[in-house]
PyMOL Python script that loads the backbone (N, CA, C, O; Angstrom):
from pymol import cmd

cmd.read_pdbstr("""\
ATOM      1  N   MET A   1       5.777  -3.912   0.851  1.00  0.00           N
ATOM      2  CA  MET A   1       7.160  -4.017   0.027  1.00  0.00           C
ATOM      3  C   MET A   1       7.103  -5.169  -0.930  1.00  0.00           C
ATOM      4  O   MET A   1       6.716  -6.290  -0.601  1.00  0.00           O
ATOM      5  N   ASN A   2       7.513  -4.833  -2.150  1.00  0.00           N
ATOM      6  CA  ASN A   2       7.467  -6.061  -3.088  1.00  0.00           C
ATOM      7  C   ASN A   2       8.784  -5.976  -3.939  1.00  0.00           C
ATOM      8  O   ASN A   2       9.328  -4.892  -4.150  1.00  0.00           O
ATOM      9  N   PRO A   3       9.280  -7.181  -4.425  1.00  0.00           N
ATOM     10  CA  PRO A   3      10.525  -7.387  -5.243  1.00  0.00           C
ATOM     11  C   PRO A   3      10.371  -6.291  -6.470  1.00  0.00           C
ATOM     12  O   PRO A   3       9.292  -5.844  -6.858  1.00  0.00           O
ATOM     13  N   LEU A   4      11.547  -5.983  -6.951  1.00  0.00           N
ATOM     14  CA  LEU A   4      11.408  -5.132  -8.211  1.00  0.00           C
ATOM     15  C   LEU A   4      11.705  -5.993  -9.431  1.00  0.00           C
ATOM     16  O   LEU A   4      12.630  -6.805  -9.398  1.00  0.00           O
ATOM     17  N   ILE A   5      10.997  -5.844 -10.425  1.00  0.00           N
ATOM     18  CA  ILE A   5      11.308  -6.489 -11.854  1.00  0.00           C
ATOM     19  C   ILE A   5      11.290  -5.201 -12.727  1.00  0.00           C
ATOM     20  O   ILE A   5      10.412  -4.339 -12.754  1.00  0.00           O
ATOM     21  N   GLU A   6      12.335  -5.251 -13.363  1.00  0.00           N
ATOM     22  CA  GLU A   6      12.723  -4.358 -14.502  1.00  0.00           C
ATOM     23  C   GLU A   6      12.424  -4.894 -15.897  1.00  0.00           C
ATOM     24  O   GLU A   6      12.652  -6.087 -16.100  1.00  0.00           O
ATOM     25  N   PHE A   7      11.988  -4.218 -16.774  1.00  0.00           N
ATOM     26  CA  PHE A   7      11.904  -4.643 -18.224  1.00  0.00           C
ATOM     27  C   PHE A   7      12.183  -3.620 -18.912  1.00  0.00           C
ATOM     28  O   PHE A   7      11.869  -2.485 -18.555  1.00  0.00           O
ATOM     29  N   CYS A   8      12.968  -3.958 -20.264  1.00  0.00           N
ATOM     30  CA  CYS A   8      13.389  -3.202 -21.342  1.00  0.00           C
ATOM     31  C   CYS A   8      12.112  -3.021 -22.225  1.00  0.00           C
ATOM     32  O   CYS A   8      11.370  -3.966 -22.495  1.00  0.00           O
ATOM     33  N   GLU A   9      11.895  -1.655 -22.684  1.00  0.00           N
ATOM     34  CA  GLU A   9      10.743  -1.456 -23.491  1.00  0.00           C
ATOM     35  C   GLU A   9      10.958  -2.075 -24.820  1.00  0.00           C
ATOM     36  O   GLU A   9       9.988  -2.541 -25.417  1.00  0.00           O
ATOM     37  N   GLN A  10      12.078  -2.118 -25.305  1.00  0.00           N
ATOM     38  CA  GLN A  10      12.424  -2.624 -26.568  1.00  0.00           C
ATOM     39  C   GLN A  10      12.115  -4.188 -26.518  1.00  0.00           C
ATOM     40  O   GLN A  10      11.673  -4.701 -27.545  1.00  0.00           O
ATOM     41  N   ASN A  11      12.307  -4.928 -25.457  1.00  0.00           N
ATOM     42  CA  ASN A  11      12.002  -6.237 -25.248  1.00  0.00           C
ATOM     43  C   ASN A  11      10.534  -6.571 -25.099  1.00  0.00           C
ATOM     44  O   ASN A  11      10.149  -7.727 -25.276  1.00  0.00           O
ATOM     45  N   LEU A  12       9.737  -5.631 -24.792  1.00  0.00           N
ATOM     46  CA  LEU A  12       8.280  -6.037 -24.617  1.00  0.00           C
ATOM     47  C   LEU A  12       7.651  -6.656 -25.833  1.00  0.00           C
ATOM     48  O   LEU A  12       6.882  -7.595 -25.624  1.00  0.00           O
ATOM     49  N   ALA A  13       7.848  -6.295 -26.999  1.00  0.00           N
ATOM     50  CA  ALA A  13       7.401  -6.855 -28.212  1.00  0.00           C
ATOM     51  C   ALA A  13       7.781  -8.266 -28.216  1.00  0.00           C
ATOM     52  O   ALA A  13       7.105  -9.025 -28.912  1.00  0.00           O
ATOM     53  N   SER A  14       8.803  -8.751 -27.514  1.00  0.00           N
ATOM     54  CA  SER A  14       9.105 -10.224 -27.578  1.00  0.00           C
ATOM     55  C   SER A  14       8.224 -10.944 -26.712  1.00  0.00           C
ATOM     56  O   SER A  14       8.360 -12.163 -26.605  1.00  0.00           O
ATOM     57  N   GLY A  15       7.289 -10.297 -26.046  1.00  0.00           N
ATOM     58  CA  GLY A  15       6.409 -11.020 -25.242  1.00  0.00           C
ATOM     59  C   GLY A  15       6.353 -10.756 -23.810  1.00  0.00           C
ATOM     60  O   GLY A  15       5.434 -11.095 -23.065  1.00  0.00           O
ATOM     61  N   THR A  16       7.466 -10.090 -23.468  1.00  0.00           N
ATOM     62  CA  THR A  16       7.567  -9.768 -21.931  1.00  0.00           C
ATOM     63  C   THR A  16       6.416  -8.813 -21.441  1.00  0.00           C
ATOM     64  O   THR A  16       6.139  -8.784 -20.242  1.00  0.00           O
ATOM     65  N   ALA A  17       5.787  -8.083 -22.288  1.00  0.00           N
ATOM     66  CA  ALA A  17       4.578  -7.254 -22.021  1.00  0.00           C
ATOM     67  C   ALA A  17       3.625  -8.021 -21.315  1.00  0.00           C
ATOM     68  O   ALA A  17       3.135  -7.593 -20.269  1.00  0.00           O
ATOM     69  N   GLU A  18       3.289  -9.224 -21.841  1.00  0.00           N
ATOM     70  CA  GLU A  18       2.400 -10.244 -21.206  1.00  0.00           C
ATOM     71  C   GLU A  18       2.667 -10.522 -19.750  1.00  0.00           C
ATOM     72  O   GLU A  18       1.748 -10.559 -18.931  1.00  0.00           O
ATOM     73  N   ILE A  19       3.885 -10.711 -19.444  1.00  0.00           N
ATOM     74  CA  ILE A  19       4.279 -10.874 -17.969  1.00  0.00           C
ATOM     75  C   ILE A  19       4.038  -9.585 -17.222  1.00  0.00           C
ATOM     76  O   ILE A  19       3.376  -9.553 -16.185  1.00  0.00           O
ATOM     77  N   ALA A  20       4.581  -8.546 -17.763  1.00  0.00           N
ATOM     78  CA  ALA A  20       4.363  -7.157 -16.983  1.00  0.00           C
ATOM     79  C   ALA A  20       2.879  -6.812 -16.625  1.00  0.00           C
ATOM     80  O   ALA A  20       2.577  -6.216 -15.591  1.00  0.00           O
ATOM     81  N   GLU A  21       1.856  -7.290 -17.686  1.00  0.00           N
ATOM     82  CA  GLU A  21       0.609  -6.854 -17.457  1.00  0.00           C
ATOM     83  C   GLU A  21      -0.281  -7.667 -16.581  1.00  0.00           C
ATOM     84  O   GLU A  21      -1.388  -7.286 -16.199  1.00  0.00           O
ATOM     85  N   LYS A  22       0.319  -8.915 -16.259  1.00  0.00           N
ATOM     86  CA  LYS A  22      -0.526  -9.946 -15.498  1.00  0.00           C
ATOM     87  C   LYS A  22      -0.708  -9.400 -14.108  1.00  0.00           C
ATOM     88  O   LYS A  22       0.229  -8.910 -13.477  1.00  0.00           O
ATOM     89  N   ALA A  23      -1.795  -9.485 -13.698  1.00  0.00           N
ATOM     90  CA  ALA A  23      -2.228  -9.227 -12.344  1.00  0.00           C
ATOM     91  C   ALA A  23      -1.465  -9.739 -11.233  1.00  0.00           C
ATOM     92  O   ALA A  23      -1.382  -9.079 -10.198  1.00  0.00           O
ATOM     93  N   TYR A  24      -0.923 -10.812 -11.353  1.00  0.00           N
ATOM     94  CA  TYR A  24      -0.201 -11.476 -10.423  1.00  0.00           C
ATOM     95  C   TYR A  24       1.053 -10.676 -10.196  1.00  0.00           C
ATOM     96  O   TYR A  24       1.422 -10.475  -9.039  1.00  0.00           O
ATOM     97  N   PHE A  25       1.734 -10.203 -11.220  1.00  0.00           N
ATOM     98  CA  PHE A  25       2.951  -9.535 -11.154  1.00  0.00           C
ATOM     99  C   PHE A  25       2.667  -8.085 -10.769  1.00  0.00           C
ATOM    100  O   PHE A  25       3.375  -7.508  -9.944  1.00  0.00           O
ATOM    101  N   GLN A  26       1.690  -7.533 -11.333  1.00  0.00           N
ATOM    102  CA  GLN A  26       1.093  -6.209 -10.782  1.00  0.00           C
ATOM    103  C   GLN A  26       0.950  -6.107  -9.387  1.00  0.00           C
ATOM    104  O   GLN A  26       1.308  -5.064  -8.838  1.00  0.00           O
ATOM    105  N   GLU A  27       0.405  -7.181  -8.628  1.00  0.00           N
ATOM    106  CA  GLU A  27       0.095  -7.043  -7.242  1.00  0.00           C
ATOM    107  C   GLU A  27       1.249  -7.498  -6.251  1.00  0.00           C
ATOM    108  O   GLU A  27       1.430  -6.976  -5.151  1.00  0.00           O
ATOM    109  N   MET A  28       1.948  -8.452  -6.735  1.00  0.00           N
ATOM    110  CA  MET A  28       2.929  -9.088  -6.106  1.00  0.00           C
ATOM    111  C   MET A  28       4.487  -8.565  -6.158  1.00  0.00           C
ATOM    112  O   MET A  28       5.362  -8.984  -5.401  1.00  0.00           O
ATOM    113  N   SER A  29       4.692  -7.525  -7.236  1.00  0.00           N
ATOM    114  CA  SER A  29       6.016  -6.996  -7.430  1.00  0.00           C
ATOM    115  C   SER A  29       5.865  -5.611  -8.010  1.00  0.00           C
ATOM    116  O   SER A  29       4.760  -5.260  -8.424  1.00  0.00           O
ATOM    117  N   ASP A  30       6.808  -4.879  -8.059  1.00  0.00           N
ATOM    118  CA  ASP A  30       6.957  -3.614  -8.449  1.00  0.00           C
ATOM    119  C   ASP A  30       7.663  -3.602  -9.906  1.00  0.00           C
ATOM    120  O   ASP A  30       8.786  -4.042 -10.149  1.00  0.00           O
ATOM    121  N   ILE A  31       6.848  -3.060 -10.738  1.00  0.00           N
ATOM    122  CA  ILE A  31       7.261  -3.281 -12.154  1.00  0.00           C
ATOM    123  C   ILE A  31       7.751  -2.018 -12.734  1.00  0.00           C
ATOM    124  O   ILE A  31       7.042  -1.017 -12.628  1.00  0.00           O
ATOM    125  N   VAL A  32       8.878  -1.956 -13.328  1.00  0.00           N
ATOM    126  CA  VAL A  32       9.452  -0.728 -13.863  1.00  0.00           C
ATOM    127  C   VAL A  32       9.800  -0.998 -15.360  1.00  0.00           C
ATOM    128  O   VAL A  32      10.442  -2.018 -15.609  1.00  0.00           O
ATOM    129  N   THR A  33       9.473  -0.264 -16.258  1.00  0.00           N
ATOM    130  CA  THR A  33       9.841  -0.430 -17.689  1.00  0.00           C
ATOM    131  C   THR A  33      10.807   0.585 -17.976  1.00  0.00           C
ATOM    132  O   THR A  33      10.512   1.738 -17.659  1.00  0.00           O
ATOM    133  N   TYR A  34      11.999   0.342 -18.566  1.00  0.00           N
ATOM    134  CA  TYR A  34      12.965   1.536 -19.074  1.00  0.00           C
ATOM    135  C   TYR A  34      12.988   1.440 -20.523  1.00  0.00           C
ATOM    136  O   TYR A  34      12.570   0.409 -21.051  1.00  0.00           O
ATOM    137  N   SER A  35      13.407   2.350 -21.184  1.00  0.00           N
ATOM    138  CA  SER A  35      13.496   2.698 -22.498  1.00  0.00           C
ATOM    139  C   SER A  35      14.578   1.696 -22.877  1.00  0.00           C
ATOM    140  O   SER A  35      14.340   0.988 -23.855  1.00  0.00           O
ATOM    141  N   CYS A  36      15.816   1.528 -22.193  1.00  0.00           N
ATOM    142  CA  CYS A  36      16.818   0.702 -22.548  1.00  0.00           C
ATOM    143  C   CYS A  36      17.460   0.108 -21.366  1.00  0.00           C
ATOM    144  O   CYS A  36      17.582   0.882 -20.416  1.00  0.00           O
ATOM    145  N   LEU A  37      17.908  -1.115 -21.205  1.00  0.00           N
ATOM    146  CA  LEU A  37      18.429  -1.582 -20.109  1.00  0.00           C
ATOM    147  C   LEU A  37      20.000  -1.994 -20.461  1.00  0.00           C
ATOM    148  O   LEU A  37      20.695  -2.609 -19.653  1.00  0.00           O
ATOM    149  N   ASN A  38      20.478  -1.568 -21.796  1.00  0.00           N
ATOM    150  CA  ASN A  38      21.751  -1.813 -22.190  1.00  0.00           C
ATOM    151  C   ASN A  38      22.149  -3.283 -22.271  1.00  0.00           C
ATOM    152  O   ASN A  38      23.291  -3.666 -22.013  1.00  0.00           O
ATOM    153  N   GLU A  39      21.112  -4.124 -22.658  1.00  0.00           N
ATOM    154  CA  GLU A  39      21.348  -5.456 -22.896  1.00  0.00           C
ATOM    155  C   GLU A  39      20.994  -5.765 -24.342  1.00  0.00           C
ATOM    156  O   GLU A  39      20.315  -6.763 -24.583  1.00  0.00           O
ATOM    157  N   CYS A  40      21.386  -5.018 -25.256  1.00  0.00           N
ATOM    158  CA  CYS A  40      20.832  -5.056 -26.524  1.00  0.00           C
ATOM    159  C   CYS A  40      20.950  -6.425 -27.301  1.00  0.00           C
ATOM    160  O   CYS A  40      20.033  -6.947 -27.935  1.00  0.00           O
ATOM    161  N   VAL A  41      22.104  -6.873 -27.164  1.00  0.00           N
ATOM    162  CA  VAL A  41      22.395  -8.291 -27.851  1.00  0.00           C
ATOM    163  C   VAL A  41      21.306  -9.299 -27.294  1.00  0.00           C
ATOM    164  O   VAL A  41      20.606  -9.967 -28.055  1.00  0.00           O
ATOM    165  N   LEU A  42      21.209  -9.363 -25.883  1.00  0.00           N
ATOM    166  CA  LEU A  42      20.294 -10.365 -25.424  1.00  0.00           C
ATOM    167  C   LEU A  42      18.884  -9.855 -25.697  1.00  0.00           C
ATOM    168  O   LEU A  42      17.992 -10.685 -25.868  1.00  0.00           O
ATOM    169  N   CYS A  43      18.643  -8.683 -25.746  1.00  0.00           N
ATOM    170  CA  CYS A  43      17.274  -8.111 -25.964  1.00  0.00           C
ATOM    171  C   CYS A  43      16.776  -8.445 -27.275  1.00  0.00           C
ATOM    172  O   CYS A  43      15.558  -8.535 -27.431  1.00  0.00           O
ATOM    173  N   ALA A  44      17.630  -8.656 -28.310  1.00  0.00           N
ATOM    174  CA  ALA A  44      17.186  -8.923 -29.510  1.00  0.00           C
ATOM    175  C   ALA A  44      17.126 -10.441 -29.718  1.00  0.00           C
ATOM    176  O   ALA A  44      16.528 -10.869 -30.705  1.00  0.00           O
ATOM    177  N   GLN A  45      17.697 -11.268 -28.866  1.00  0.00           N
ATOM    178  CA  GLN A  45      17.720 -12.803 -29.004  1.00  0.00           C
ATOM    179  C   GLN A  45      16.511 -13.314 -28.141  1.00  0.00           C
ATOM    180  O   GLN A  45      15.762 -14.070 -28.759  1.00  0.00           O
ATOM    181  N   ARG A  46      16.230 -13.099 -27.064  1.00  0.00           N
ATOM    182  CA  ARG A  46      15.286 -13.703 -26.217  1.00  0.00           C
ATOM    183  C   ARG A  46      14.694 -12.733 -25.104  1.00  0.00           C
ATOM    184  O   ARG A  46      15.206 -11.657 -24.795  1.00  0.00           O
ATOM    185  N   PRO A  47      13.503 -13.290 -24.529  1.00  0.00           N
ATOM    186  CA  PRO A  47      12.917 -12.548 -23.549  1.00  0.00           C
ATOM    187  C   PRO A  47      13.758 -12.362 -22.220  1.00  0.00           C
ATOM    188  O   PRO A  47      14.485 -13.307 -21.914  1.00  0.00           O
ATOM    189  N   PHE A  48      13.742 -11.370 -21.485  1.00  0.00           N
ATOM    190  CA  PHE A  48      14.612 -11.188 -20.386  1.00  0.00           C
ATOM    191  C   PHE A  48      13.948 -10.006 -19.487  1.00  0.00           C
ATOM    192  O   PHE A  48      13.192  -9.114 -19.872  1.00  0.00           O
ATOM    193  N   ALA A  49      14.366 -10.214 -18.388  1.00  0.00           N
ATOM    194  CA  ALA A  49      14.008  -9.075 -17.189  1.00  0.00           C
ATOM    195  C   ALA A  49      15.122  -9.063 -16.195  1.00  0.00           C
ATOM    196  O   ALA A  49      16.003  -9.923 -16.219  1.00  0.00           O
ATOM    197  N   ILE A  50      15.086  -8.031 -15.263  1.00  0.00           N
ATOM    198  CA  ILE A  50      15.918  -8.048 -14.111  1.00  0.00           C
ATOM    199  C   ILE A  50      15.134  -8.065 -13.027  1.00  0.00           C
ATOM    200  O   ILE A  50      14.247  -7.229 -12.853  1.00  0.00           O
ATOM    201  N   PHE A  51      15.434  -9.164 -12.084  1.00  0.00           N
ATOM    202  CA  PHE A  51      14.518  -9.258 -10.870  1.00  0.00           C
ATOM    203  C   PHE A  51      15.732  -9.003  -9.737  1.00  0.00           C
ATOM    204  O   PHE A  51      16.742  -9.687  -9.572  1.00  0.00           O
ATOM    205  N   GLU A  52      15.314  -7.807  -9.012  1.00  0.00           N
ATOM    206  CA  GLU A  52      16.055  -7.691  -7.795  1.00  0.00           C
ATOM    207  C   GLU A  52      17.671  -7.364  -8.331  1.00  0.00           C
ATOM    208  O   GLU A  52      18.579  -7.512  -7.513  1.00  0.00           O
ATOM    209  N   GLY A  53      17.926  -7.001  -9.469  1.00  0.00           N
ATOM    210  CA  GLY A  53      19.221  -6.586  -9.832  1.00  0.00           C
ATOM    211  C   GLY A  53      19.903  -7.757 -10.460  1.00  0.00           C
ATOM    212  O   GLY A  53      21.045  -7.672 -10.912  1.00  0.00           O
ATOM    213  N   GLU A  54      19.157  -8.906 -10.483  1.00  0.00           N
ATOM    214  CA  GLU A  54      19.743 -10.174 -11.250  1.00  0.00           C
ATOM    215  C   GLU A  54      19.011 -10.367 -12.570  1.00  0.00           C
ATOM    216  O   GLU A  54      17.789 -10.427 -12.713  1.00  0.00           O
ATOM    217  N   LEU A  55      20.017 -10.462 -13.585  1.00  0.00           N
ATOM    218  CA  LEU A  55      19.434 -10.715 -15.029  1.00  0.00           C
ATOM    219  C   LEU A  55      18.853 -11.963 -15.077  1.00  0.00           C
ATOM    220  O   LEU A  55      19.475 -12.933 -14.642  1.00  0.00           O
ATOM    221  N   MET A  56      17.759 -12.075 -15.540  1.00  0.00           N
ATOM    222  CA  MET A  56      17.074 -13.389 -16.009  1.00  0.00           C
ATOM    223  C   MET A  56      16.644 -13.444 -17.495  1.00  0.00           C
ATOM    224  O   MET A  56      16.000 -12.540 -18.028  1.00  0.00           O
ATOM    225  N   ALA A  57      17.003 -14.448 -18.056  1.00  0.00           N
ATOM    226  CA  ALA A  57      16.775 -14.521 -19.476  1.00  0.00           C
ATOM    227  C   ALA A  57      16.068 -16.013 -19.656  1.00  0.00           C
ATOM    228  O   ALA A  57      16.175 -16.878 -18.787  1.00  0.00           O
ATOM    229  N   ALA A  58      15.451 -16.176 -20.693  1.00  0.00           N
ATOM    230  CA  ALA A  58      14.841 -17.688 -21.014  1.00  0.00           C
ATOM    231  C   ALA A  58      14.631 -17.704 -22.508  1.00  0.00           C
ATOM    232  O   ALA A  58      14.700 -16.699 -23.215  1.00  0.00           O
ATOM    233  N   THR A  59      14.358 -18.984 -22.952  1.00  0.00           N
ATOM    234  CA  THR A  59      14.316 -19.298 -24.280  1.00  0.00           C
ATOM    235  C   THR A  59      12.859 -18.893 -24.684  1.00  0.00           C
ATOM    236  O   THR A  59      12.616 -18.733 -25.880  1.00  0.00           O
ATOM    237  N   SER A  60      11.921 -18.726 -23.787  1.00  0.00           N
ATOM    238  CA  SER A  60      10.571 -18.451 -24.166  1.00  0.00           C
ATOM    239  C   SER A  60       9.863 -17.559 -23.066  1.00  0.00           C
ATOM    240  O   SER A  60      10.344 -17.580 -21.933  1.00  0.00           O
ATOM    241  N   VAL A  61       8.703 -16.743 -23.337  1.00  0.00           N
ATOM    242  CA  VAL A  61       7.981 -15.956 -22.458  1.00  0.00           C
ATOM    243  C   VAL A  61       7.444 -16.916 -21.290  1.00  0.00           C
ATOM    244  O   VAL A  61       7.421 -16.500 -20.131  1.00  0.00           O
ATOM    245  N   ALA A  62       7.037 -18.136 -21.601  1.00  0.00           N
ATOM    246  CA  ALA A  62       6.413 -18.908 -20.619  1.00  0.00           C
ATOM    247  C   ALA A  62       7.553 -19.187 -19.649  1.00  0.00           C
ATOM    248  O   ALA A  62       7.357 -19.053 -18.442  1.00  0.00           O
ATOM    249  N   GLU A  63       8.807 -19.590 -20.154  1.00  0.00           N
ATOM    250  CA  GLU A  63       9.691 -20.011 -19.311  1.00  0.00           C
ATOM    251  C   GLU A  63      10.329 -19.015 -18.275  1.00  0.00           C
ATOM    252  O   GLU A  63      10.796 -19.325 -17.179  1.00  0.00           O
ATOM    253  N   LEU A  64      10.256 -17.676 -18.865  1.00  0.00           N
ATOM    254  CA  LEU A  64      10.572 -16.426 -18.178  1.00  0.00           C
ATOM    255  C   LEU A  64       9.577 -16.268 -17.013  1.00  0.00           C
ATOM    256  O   LEU A  64       9.946 -16.123 -15.847  1.00  0.00           O
ATOM    257  N   GLU A  65       8.214 -16.308 -17.430  1.00  0.00           N
ATOM    258  CA  GLU A  65       7.255 -16.113 -16.494  1.00  0.00           C
ATOM    259  C   GLU A  65       7.343 -17.053 -15.253  1.00  0.00           C
ATOM    260  O   GLU A  65       7.289 -16.633 -14.097  1.00  0.00           O
ATOM    261  N   GLN A  66       7.488 -18.412 -15.609  1.00  0.00           N
ATOM    262  CA  GLN A  66       7.572 -19.413 -14.576  1.00  0.00           C
ATOM    263  C   GLN A  66       8.668 -19.147 -13.617  1.00  0.00           C
ATOM    264  O   GLN A  66       8.526 -19.269 -12.400  1.00  0.00           O
ATOM    265  N   ALA A  67       9.860 -18.749 -14.245  1.00  0.00           N
ATOM    266  CA  ALA A  67      11.014 -18.379 -13.314  1.00  0.00           C
ATOM    267  C   ALA A  67      10.795 -17.208 -12.451  1.00  0.00           C
ATOM    268  O   ALA A  67      11.090 -17.251 -11.257  1.00  0.00           O
ATOM    269  N   LEU A  68      10.283 -16.148 -13.016  1.00  0.00           N
ATOM    270  CA  LEU A  68       9.991 -14.829 -12.287  1.00  0.00           C
ATOM    271  C   LEU A  68       8.841 -15.242 -11.216  1.00  0.00           C
ATOM    272  O   LEU A  68       8.984 -14.788 -10.080  1.00  0.00           O
ATOM    273  N   ARG A  69       7.919 -15.914 -11.430  1.00  0.00           N
ATOM    274  CA  ARG A  69       6.787 -16.274 -10.570  1.00  0.00           C
ATOM    275  C   ARG A  69       7.427 -17.057  -9.287  1.00  0.00           C
ATOM    276  O   ARG A  69       7.112 -16.763  -8.134  1.00  0.00           O
ATOM    277  N   GLN A  70       8.315 -18.035  -9.599  1.00  0.00           N
ATOM    278  CA  GLN A  70       9.039 -18.731  -8.514  1.00  0.00           C
ATOM    279  C   GLN A  70       9.656 -17.720  -7.833  1.00  0.00           C
ATOM    280  O   GLN A  70       9.351 -17.645  -6.642  1.00  0.00           O
ATOM    281  N   LEU A  71      10.563 -16.796  -8.321  1.00  0.00           N
ATOM    282  CA  LEU A  71      11.441 -15.815  -7.645  1.00  0.00           C
ATOM    283  C   LEU A  71      10.675 -14.900  -6.697  1.00  0.00           C
ATOM    284  O   LEU A  71      11.141 -14.572  -5.606  1.00  0.00           O
ATOM    285  N   VAL A  72       9.360 -14.455  -7.192  1.00  0.00           N
ATOM    286  CA  VAL A  72       8.520 -13.620  -6.456  1.00  0.00           C
ATOM    287  C   VAL A  72       7.917 -14.225  -5.253  1.00  0.00           C
ATOM    288  O   VAL A  72       7.798 -13.585  -4.208  1.00  0.00           O
ATOM    289  N   GLU A  73       7.476 -15.637  -5.403  1.00  0.00           N
ATOM    290  CA  GLU A  73       7.079 -16.395  -4.192  1.00  0.00           C
ATOM    291  C   GLU A  73       8.149 -16.630  -3.262  1.00  0.00           C
ATOM    292  O   GLU A  73       7.986 -16.612  -2.042  1.00  0.00           O
ATOM    293  N   GLU A  74       9.267 -16.856  -3.850  1.00  0.00           N
ATOM    294  CA  GLU A  74      10.398 -17.186  -2.863  1.00  0.00           C
ATOM    295  C   GLU A  74      10.854 -16.104  -1.991  1.00  0.00           C
ATOM    296  O   GLU A  74      11.274 -16.293  -0.849  1.00  0.00           O
ATOM    297  N   TRP A  75      10.746 -14.819  -2.635  1.00  0.00           N
ATOM    298  CA  TRP A  75      10.913 -13.399  -2.140  1.00  0.00           C
ATOM    299  C   TRP A  75      10.100 -13.116  -1.110  1.00  0.00           C
ATOM    300  O   TRP A  75      10.554 -12.614  -0.082  1.00  0.00           O
ATOM    301  N   HIS A  76       8.800 -13.404  -1.260  1.00  0.00           N
ATOM    302  CA  HIS A  76       7.739 -13.142  -0.318  1.00  0.00           C
ATOM    303  C   HIS A  76       7.691 -14.086   0.829  1.00  0.00           C
ATOM    304  O   HIS A  76       7.276 -13.748   1.937  1.00  0.00           O
ATOM    305  N   ASN A  77       8.157 -15.364   0.518  1.00  0.00           N
ATOM    306  CA  ASN A  77       8.242 -16.263   1.661  1.00  0.00           C
ATOM    307  C   ASN A  77       9.490 -15.984   2.585  1.00  0.00           C
ATOM    308  O   ASN A  77       9.516 -16.367   3.754  1.00  0.00           O
ATOM    309  N   ASP A  78      10.344 -15.412   2.091  1.00  0.00           N
ATOM    310  CA  ASP A  78      11.667 -15.078   2.764  1.00  0.00           C
ATOM    311  C   ASP A  78      11.458 -13.732   3.751  1.00  0.00           C
ATOM    312  O   ASP A  78      12.095 -13.472   4.772  1.00  0.00           O
ATOM    313  N   MET A  79      10.431 -12.999   3.169  1.00  0.00           N
ATOM    314  CA  MET A  79      10.196 -11.615   3.966  1.00  0.00           C
ATOM    315  C   MET A  79       9.383 -11.929   5.214  1.00  0.00           C
ATOM    316  O   MET A  79       9.072 -11.027   5.992  1.00  0.00           O
TER     317      MET A  79
END
""", "prot")
cmd.dss("prot")
cmd.show_as("cartoon", "prot")
cmd.util.cbc("prot")
cmd.orient("prot")
């Protein structure tokens, strides 16, 4: 069992596709991409994802990746 990370298809162009395609996240989490997550204002402004139901936004793709990586590691340590 792995944690769920959800991405908005519209936000992938902002760089979140890089995160979703990384082997680490492919192996350590379940990735789902939706056509829209109804976060249109945020989606237009910055990279974001939903980790286990919690909205995660960052000022850069690198910052979001680091935050998601930390959450995935914590999730696996707690299991």
